[in-house]
N, C-alpha and C positions, 0 to 999 in steps of 0.2 A: 389487539396489537395495531399500533399506528401504522399507516402506509408509509413506506419509505420515500424520502424526498429524491429528486433527480440526482443529487450529489451522491447520496448513499447508494442509489441503484448503479451508477457508473463505477463506484469504488468496489461494490460487491461483484459486478461483472468483471472488473480488472482482476480480482482475487480468483474468479472462476477460470479466466483465461490463463492466468499464471499456473494454477494447480493443474489445469488440463494440458499444460505444455503447449498451448496454441499461442505461439510468438506473434503471429500475424494479427490475431484479434487483440492481444495485449497491446501491441504497438498502435493499432487503430484506436484504442481506448485512451491512448497517451498523446499528449500534445508534442509537436515537433521539437520544442525546446524543453521537454519535461526535466525537471531537476530531480536527480536520484541521489539519496544520501543515506548514510548510515555511520556506524562506528569508525569506518576507515576514511571518511571524508565525503565529499559530494561532487557531483558533475552534472553536466547538462546534455540533453539530446537523445534521440531515439537510438542512435547507434550505441551509446553508453548503456542505455536500457537493454539492447539486444546482447552486448557483451556480459553484462551482469547476470542476464537471464541464462546465458550459456554456461557461466561458471558457478553460479550460486547453488544450483540444484535444490532450491528451497521450496517448500510447501508452507502456505500461510493459510490457516484455517481461522476465519473470523470467529470471535467469541462475543465480544461486546463492542457496540458502536455508539460514538458520541459525535454530535455534530454542532456546528454554529455556522449558519450561512452556507458558504461552500467550503468550509474546512471540515474534514471528517477525520476522527481518530478512531482507529480500530485495534482492540485488544486482540491478539492473534496467538494460536498455537503454531509454533514454527518447528519444523524439522528440516535438517539440511541433507539428509540421506535416507533411504528406505531402511526401516528398522531402527533408526536413531531415536533417542528419547526426545520427546516434545518439550520445548521451552516456551515459556510465555514471553512474548515481546509485544511491542505496539508500533503502529505506523501512523504517521500524520499525512493526510492527503489533502491536497488543494485541487478543486474541480474548477476549470475555466472553460466556458463555452462547451460544456458536455464532455470534456476529456480530462484526465488526470494531468495537472501541470506540475505537480510537485508530490513525491513521496519520499518521506524521511522515516527511517527505522530508529526506534528508541529501545532501550533496555527494558522499560516497563511503562505501563500505561500512565502513571503519574507523571513521568517525565515528558511524555508526548502531549498530555493534556495541558501541562504548564506551558510548553512551547506553542501550543495552539490557543492558549488563554481560554481554554473551556473548562468550566467547573463540573466536577463529577457528581 
């Protein structure tokens, strides 16, 4: 297996912090003006990330990872509450200067890959 790039390592650490409930580490891995987006729209900033973290109650388990330069798409198993059925979603991440500067959630991996202009 190939060694993960710096961008992939940052994105996987971001997932670990999210799933561990470690808001301090999650925000440290995120740029001050991070763009957070999904089906309900998008916004910017660590405060928005904190608010999303507080209400989403989501666990995102990485399944497959695709990358192009500093853009990383992760197919994920998502659950929104303990005991809920897992759904497959995907997120597009941009990594800038060692932090996540953008995370956008998509309904499926093909949509995220298309937005990232990455071929599967």
